[in-house]
N, C-alpha and C positions, 0 to 999 in steps of 0.2 A: 139540635146538635148536643151531643153529650158533654158534659163538663170536662174540662181538661184536666188531666192527672196532676197532683201536686205533691212533690215530695215531702217526706215526713218531717224534715228539718224545718220546712216553711209551714206546713200544716199544723204542726204541733208546736210552733215557735210561742213562748210564753208571752202572755199579753197583761198579766197582773204580776205583782211583786209575789204573791203566794204561789204562782205557778213556776217561778225560777227554781231551778234544780241545782241544789249543792253550795248556794252562796247566801245562807240564811243570815249570817252576821252582816253581811254587806247590805242585803235588802231591808234588814231591820234599821240599820243606820240612816239609809236613805229615807226610810218612811218617817223616822224620827225627826228628821230635819224638815220633811214637809210638814209634819204635825206642828212643830214649833216655829215654822217660818223662817229658821236659820238656814237660808240658802246661800252657797258660796257663789263668787262670780266664775270660777272654772274649777273643773273636775278632771281628774287623769284616772281613767280606768285602765289597768294594766294587768296582763296574765297570759297563759296559753291559749291557743287558739280554741274556738268553739266552746268556751266555758260560759258565755253570756254577757260579755262586755257590752257590745252594740245593742243587744236585746233590752238590757238594764237601762242603757241610756235612752233607748226610745221610751221605755216604760215611764221613767222617770220624767222625760221632757212632756210625755201626755198626761201625766198625773198632774204637774205643777199648773198645767194649763186648764185642767177640767174645771167646769162651770159649777157642777155639784157633786163633789167628791164624797165617797162612802164614809161611814162612821170609822172604818180601819184605814182611811187615807188611801183608798184605791181609787183608780179612774172610775167613772160611772158608765161609760161607754154609751150614753144616751144623748148627752148634751151636744151642741154644734161643734165645739171643739174636739171633743172625742170622736163624732162622725167624720169630722173633716180629717182628722188623722187616720182614721181606720180606711177611709177611702182614698188615702194618699194625695189629698188636695189641700192639705194644711198649709197656710203661709207663716205660721209660727216658728214650725221646726224644719231646720235646714240641715242637709246632710251633705257632706264633702268628703270625697274620697282622696286623702294627700297622697295615695300612691299615683295616682294620674293627674293630679292637680297640685303639684309641688313647687310652683315657681312663685316669685315675688308678686308678679302680676295677678295671678289667682288668689292671693291673699289679700291684695289691694282690693280687688273687687269684692271679697267678702267683708273688708272693713267697710266699704261702701253701703253694702246691704244692712250693716249693723246700724246704721244711722236711722232706719226705717222702723218706727214702733210697731208692735203687734196690733193687728186689726181685731182680732178675737182672742181672748184671753188676756193674760197678764206678762207673759215672757215670750221672748224670742230666743229659742233654743238652737245653737249652732253646734252639732255632732260633727267632728272631724276624725274619721276614722283612719287608721294605720299613720298616725302623726307623725311617728319617728321617720317617715320618708320625705318629710318637707326638707327643703334645703336650707342652709344656714341663713342665707338672705330671707327666706320665707319666715323662718323662726324669728328673726330680728324684727320682720315688718309686723308681726303679729304681737310682738312682745309688750308693746305699750297699750294696745287696744285690750289684750289679755289682763295687764295690771288695771286699769281704770276704764272698764266697759260703761256703757250706759246702765241704769238700774234695771231697766227691763232685759237686758242681754245676759244670757248664761252660756258658757262654752263646756262642752263636754268632749274630752279628747281620749281617744282609745288607741290603744298600742299593745302589741306582744313584744316589743324590745324597749323596756323601759330605759336601758342604760343608754341609747342613742338619742334621748330627748335632752336637750340643753337644761344643765341645771338652774339658768335663769329661768326657765318655764317651769320646771318642777317646783320652784320655790314659790309660784303663783298660784298653784293648784293644790286642791285637796286630793291627796293620792289614794285610791282604793285598789288593793292587790286581790284579785281574783285568783281563787286557787282551783288546782285541778278537782275534778269531780270524782268522787270515789266510785269504785267499781260496784259496790253495794246501791249507790245512788241511781247509778247508769242502769242497772239491770231492774230496779223497781221501776223507772221511767218506761223503760221498754216492754216491760209487763203490761204497763198501762197503755201503751200505744198498741200493742198487739191486742189487748181486749176491745180497744175501741174498733180496731180494724177487722175484728172476728178471725184473728190468726192465733193458732195453737203453736206455742213455742216452748221448748224445753228449757228449763232454768240453766242447765249446763251450757246449752248453746249461747243463750244470752250473756253467761258469764264470759265465754270466749270472746264474743262481741265487744263486751265491755273491756276486757283487757287489750284487745286490739286497739280499742279506740283511744288508749293512753290518755283518759282523763277529759277527753272532749266529747260533749253531748252530740254536736252536729256530725262529728265523724262516726258516732256510734249509730246515729239515725240513717246516716247514708250507708253503712254496712247493712243495717237491717232492711233497708229497700232492696239491696242486691241479694240478700239472701231470700226475701220474698219472690223476687222475680225469678230465682232458681227453684226454691222449694214450693212455691205455691201457699196454700194456707196452713202448712204444718211444717215448722222448722225443727229439725232434728240435730243432735249434736253431731253425728257421723257426717251430715250434708255441710255443716257449717264449716268444720275443720277442712273438708275437702274443697270447697268453695274459696276459702281463706289461705289455703294451702299451709296449714299448721300441723305440725306434729302432734300427734294424739298423746296426751299424757299418759295413757296406758303403757307406752314404751318406757318411760321413766320408771314408772313402778315396777315393770318386769325386769328392767336392767338393775334395778336395787335389789330385788328380790334374788335374781340371779348372783349378785355379788355377795350378798349375805350367805347363799349355799355354796360360794366358791365355784360356780359352774362357768369356767372361762367359756367353753364351747358355745354355751348358750348366749353369753354377752357378745361373742364375736358374731354369732348368727343373728342377733338382734342388730346390731350395728351395721352389719350387711344388709338387712332388710329396709333400714332406715335409708341407706344410700341408694338402694333400688327404686325407692319411692321418689327420689330426686331431691332429697334434703340436704343441706349443706352440712359436711361433717363438723366444721368449726362451731357452727351453730347449736349442733346436737349437744357437744361438750358442754357450751355456756347454758343450755337448757337443762342439762343433767344438773350442773352446778346450782342452778335456780331451784331445781327440784329438792336437791338435798337441803338448801336453804329453808324451803317451805317445811320439809320433814323436821328439821330442827326447830322452826317456830312453832309446829305442832305438838312439841314434845311437852310444852308448859302452858297452862291453862291461860296465865296471864299474858304470854305472847300470842296466844291463838288469834286475838283480833287482828294482828298484823297480816294474817293469812286471808288474802282477799279473793275468795273463791266460792262456788256454789255450796250449798249445804252439804249435799250428797258427795261431792269430791272432798269437802273438808273432813268428812268421816273417813274416807279413804286414806287420808293423809294422817289421821290420828291413828288408825289402824297399824300403818307402816311405821310410823314413829314409835309405837310400842316395842316394835322388834329391833330398833337401832339404838344402841347405846351412844351419848352424847360423844364421849371421845372417839368412838368409831365413824361419826358424822365428820367432826373436825379433821381427822386424819383422811378421810375420803376427799373433802374439800380441798386440802393441801396437794392431794396427788391429782385432781382434776384440774387445779389452777396451774400446776406445774405442766400439765399435758397442754392447756390453753396456750401458756407463754410460749413453749416450744412449738406449738403448731403453727404460729405466724411466721417462724423464721426457717422451718424445715422445709426440704426439697422433697421428702417423702411423707406428706401429710397423712395419709393414712395410715402408714405404719407407725407414728407417733402416737395417733389416737389409739390403735390397736395395743400398742404396749402399755399406754396408759390404762387401758380397760383390763389388761392382763394383771397389771400391778394392784388395780383397784379390786378385783376379785381374788386373787391370790392374798392380799393383804387381809381381805375380808374374812376368809377361811381360816387363816392362820390365827386371827385376833379372836375368833369366837371358839376355837378348840381349848380345852382345858389343858393346863400345863402339868405335864407328869413330873412326878418326883425325881425320875431318873434323870431328868435334863440337867440338874445342878450337879456340878463336878465335885461339891463338897459331900453331897449325899452319896456319891459314887465311891468315896473314900472308904477303906477297910475300917472295921469297926475299932480296931487297934491303933488307929491313927492318933498321935499324942497332940495334933495340933490344937484340939478343943478338949478341955476336961470333960469326963463323963457326966458330971452334975449339970452341965450346961447343953447336954446333947438334945434335950427336949426343947430348950428355948431356941436352940440352933435349928431345929426342924422347923420350927414355925416362922423363924426369920428368914430361913432361906426361901421357903415357900412363898412368903410375903415379897421377897426382894427379886424372886425370878421374873425375868421380862414377860408382859403380858402378851407382848406379840414377838414371837421368835423370829429369827432371822430368815430371810429368803434368799438362798444362795443364787438363783438365777436371776434375781432381780435386786441388785445390791444399792439402788438409789433411793430407797426410803428412809430418811434420816433418822425416824424414830425408832427403827428396828435395830436392836443391838445384839451382836453375837454373844452367846453365853458361855462358851468355852472354845479355846484355841484347838487346832488340829494336832499340836505336838503337846501331850500333856507334861513331858519333862520341862518344856520351856516355859511352862506356867505353872510349876509347882508352888511357886512362892505366892502368886496371886490367888492360887486355889486355896492354899491353906490360911490365908489372910482374908478371905471373903467375910467371914465373921468372927467376932472376938467378943470376950466377956467384958462388959462395960463396968463390972464391979458391982452392980446392984442386981445381979441375976439376970439382965437383959441382954440379947445379943444385939449387936450393932454392927451395921455394915461399913467396912473401910474399903475404898477403892484404890488399888495400885495399877500403875500402866506397866507396859511392856517396856524393857530397857535391852532390847536384843542389840549385839554389836552389828556393824555393817562395815563394808570395804567401800574404796573410793570408786570402784566400777558400779558396785549396787547404788551408790548415790547417784552416779551419773544416769543410771537407767531409769532411777525415779525421777531425776529431774527432767528427762525426756518425756516420761509419762506425765509429769506435771504440765508440761506445755500442751500435751493432748487434751488434758482436763479443762483447758479454757479455750475452746475452740472459736468462741464469739469475742473474746477479749483481746481485739486486734492491738490495741495500746500496750496492754500488758506483754504480750507476745513479742512486740518490736523490744520492748525493754529487756526481756529475758534473752533475746538474741543478741542485743549489743552489750549486755553486762555479764561477765563470767562469775558466778558464784565462788566463793571461797570457804572451804570446809574447815572448821577450827573445833575439833572434837564433835561435839553433838549441836553445835551452832553454826548455822549457815549465814554467812556474811555476804551481803549483795551491794556492791557500791555502785550507785547511779550516778549520773552527770548533773541533775539539776533538781529543784524542789518539786517541780510538777511530777517528775518521774517518781520521785519518793513519795509523794501523796498518793500517786497511782497504785504504785505496789503495796503501800500500807493499807489501802482500802480492801484488797483482798488478801492480805497476809494472813489472815486467821485460816481463811480456807486452804491456802497454800501449805501451811503447817500441818493442818489435818491430813490432807493428801499424802505428804512426805511421811508423816508418823504411821499411817496405815501401810503405806508401801514398804517401809523398812522395819515395821514392827517395832518402834520405838517411841514413846510418848515423850521423850525428853527433847526432841528435836526442836529448835527454835529458829526463826528467821529475823536476822537485824538488817535493817535497810538503812545505810548512810550515804552521804553524798561524797564521791570521789572527785576531788578537784582535778586530778591529772586527768579525767575524761572530759573535763570541759573544753571546748573549743572556742577560740575567740571569734566572733562574728565582726565583719567590717560593716559599720553603720554611716561613717563619715565619707565624703567624696575622696579625701585624701587616702584614707585607709582601702577603699576599694580601688583606687589608682595604684596604690603600692601592691596590693594583692596581684592585680592584673599584670603589673610590670614585673612582678617575679616569676609569674607564670609564662608571660611572653615577653621576653627582653626585647625584641625589636620594637615594641610598643614605645619604649622611651625615646628611641631614635626618630620614629614617626611623629611623636608629639612634639619633638623639639624642631623637626624640619617646619611642621606647620604653625609653630608659635602658639600652640593651645594652652590655655590657661584654666585650670581647674576652678571653678565657681562654687 
């Protein structure tokens, strides 16, 4: 009969401290404790799943009972104690699954077993897995024994949720926090497993497996077995992303390239191709944000170690990072983050993402184009203009070129906050601001002075702008209720809004700056301000006591007084 198949997570489970992956500091600490003989009564191993908590507990229990430990304080695997452990017949090491044995009676049975000394070896080790699943009564039953166990008894508690363990238990244990295993360590171990099994695996494919495992070696080995079942003895990157249903990173590279070129058509076609393959649109945006983050990390040699991926893919990130300026990446992340936020609440989710991609590409195209000198209204002025003395025209030319916006405005997509209009449509209305763009600072240097617009407006124009302001906040239901209930009073360029209580005032103050900005743009007047005050005349008295409620009801229904008197009812 052929030997039964053993999954990789069991077949390659570490049996010594040296073979544990990614927990070097913890294994060194445990080995030093064995070397010096300073063993605690209780240990708590906590951390994510699949990082080696139970494995280290078994290795530790096996090593402290070994009759002939090696020079580096590892188990010999030859003595009777090690042989009994390897053959799963040891009476010195006891394992309890607290997920299915979490009652007080189960712990009492365990306490009875603690009284029996070990027959072979020096210690009786009790490994309680998923200890956070114990009931409060079971924890209390274990407490006294955990604090003062027999000299030969050692408890090792393992859990993935340390915060659920009682503080009284934590105070009696040495706590060891296991960390997630890095992608580099997982890939290296998977390469070792693949070589042992005679399997050829691409490094990019193993990198995808390591990232999918999210720091757990057991999950990585399980995914590896799944790929072997599908691919056979050769695992490729394309087969890996197909089996795991992961979007190829090439799509993100191509999307960024299309954005840098300002190719909106190519971006929309790429997005449609992603949807046709069955991937979620929201996850695509999240993945694109993560890709831009990796591009930003790849720009600096000091932050490059933060990019946990295969070496070939890392070089691809470095090549694209060289084409992307850091400010461009920051603004792109803002656009995509705004798209992600709106995606969750929108009823037309695909349109939201497509608009975000259009902004992404259009912004990219505009930000990479050189700024022509003719864009500045000051440069377009005739040479005879007296606004700037002739001796400062050279300095003015340099200052205007420097102060010109690096990202011209996009008329069709006005929601990018960092893009500013450089000139108004009516030159006559902005003559003052144009002539005061630069001025002589006295030392021959041209300095920039910003002056806003101060166009007059009528009451009807203000009412239209106020209605538009309400449409500007479709998701702010509380603010819309306040604006519906409170009538604004226009005092020159000051909008006075009276509310009925402090809560309404705080809610309006929270969005006041954004409201002012919208009104200033709508009315072309940068002097408009909003003042929020509490209007006591709007406050309504609410009946709280029984007498007040009866009085209000009697005023509304006079026949209630006669009814109450006829029955002799008394208000309590």
